C-alpha positions as CSV (number, residue, x, y, z in Angstrom):
1,M,0.0,-0.1,-0.1
2,K,1.3,3.4,-0.9
3,D,2.0,6.1,1.7
4,P,-0.5,8.9,1.0
5,K,2.1,11.4,2.2
6,N,4.4,10.5,-0.8
7,T,1.6,10.5,-3.4
8,P,1.3,13.9,-5.5
9,H,-2.0,15.7,-5.0
10,H,-2.4,16.3,-8.6
11,Q,-0.3,16.0,-11.9
12,D,0.9,19.1,-13.7
13,D,2.9,19.3,-16.9
14,G,6.5,20.3,-16.5
15,E,8.9,20.2,-13.6
16,A,6.4,20.8,-10.9
17,E,5.0,17.3,-11.6
18,R,8.2,15.8,-10.2
19,L,8.4,18.1,-7.2
20,N,6.6,18.1,-3.9
21,P,4.1,20.9,-4.6
22,K,4.6,22.2,-1.1
23,K,8.3,22.5,-1.2
24,L,9.7,26.0,-1.3
25,L,12.7,26.3,-3.9
26,S,15.8,28.2,-3.3
27,R,17.2,30.4,-6.2
28,D,19.8,27.6,-6.8
29,E,16.9,25.2,-7.3
30,V,14.9,27.4,-9.5
31,E,18.0,28.0,-11.7
32,A,18.7,24.2,-11.9
33,L,15.0,23.2,-12.7
34,F,13.8,26.1,-14.9
35,G,17.0,27.7,-16.2
36,I,16.2,31.1,-14.7
37,S,19.5,32.6,-13.3
38,K,19.9,33.5,-9.8
39,R,20.9,36.9,-10.7
40,F,17.8,37.6,-12.7
41,L,15.7,36.4,-9.7
42,E,17.6,38.7,-7.3
43,L,17.0,41.7,-9.7
44,A,13.4,40.7,-10.2
45,V,12.7,40.8,-6.4
46,R,14.1,44.3,-6.3
47,K,12.3,45.6,-9.3
48,N,9.0,43.6,-8.5
49,N,8.8,42.2,-12.0
50,G,9.6,38.5,-11.6
51,P,7.8,35.4,-10.3
52,V,5.8,35.4,-7.1
53,F,8.0,34.6,-4.1
54,V,7.8,33.9,-0.4
55,K,9.8,35.4,2.3
56,V,10.9,33.1,5.1
57,G,12.7,35.3,7.5
58,R,15.5,36.7,5.4
59,L,15.2,34.0,2.8
60,T,13.5,34.3,-0.5
61,R,11.8,31.2,-1.8
62,Y,9.6,30.1,-4.7
63,R,6.9,27.6,-5.4
64,A,7.4,25.6,-8.6
65,Q,3.7,26.4,-9.6
66,D,4.3,30.1,-9.2
67,I,7.4,29.9,-11.5
68,E,5.4,27.9,-14.1
69,T,2.6,30.5,-13.9
70,W,5.1,33.4,-14.3
71,I,6.7,31.6,-17.3
72,T,3.3,31.1,-18.9
73,K,2.3,34.8,-18.5
74,N,5.6,35.9,-20.0
75,R,5.3,33.8,-23.1
76,Y,5.5,35.5,-26.5
77,E,4.8,34.0,-29.9
78,G,7.8,35.7,-31.5
79,L,8.3,38.2,-34.3
80,G,6.3,36.2,-36.9
81,N,3.1,37.5,-35.5
82,A,4.3,41.1,-35.4
83,A,5.1,41.0,-39.2
84,D,1.6,39.5,-39.8
85,Q,-0.1,42.3,-38.0
86,D,1.4,45.1,-39.9
87,G,0.7,43.7,-43.3
88,G,3.8,41.3,-43.6
89,S,6.1,44.0,-44.8
């Protein structure tokens, strides 16, 4: 019989599927899992333009779900669509 504590609550696409959804990730872990540099995350906290984060005392932590949501919100189709919108010139 499986231990219910080790069973994921739900399945997501991407890296969050393989992580405990309640685990708070350090900047090192976000960089390793999602390829977002620690330096970018540090600057994003100061500029308030990055993924949602959690403060635990002096530490900054991230939930995988929040990182994936931020990535999705910042997704662009590319320049191909811009050329189509201005008549393809």
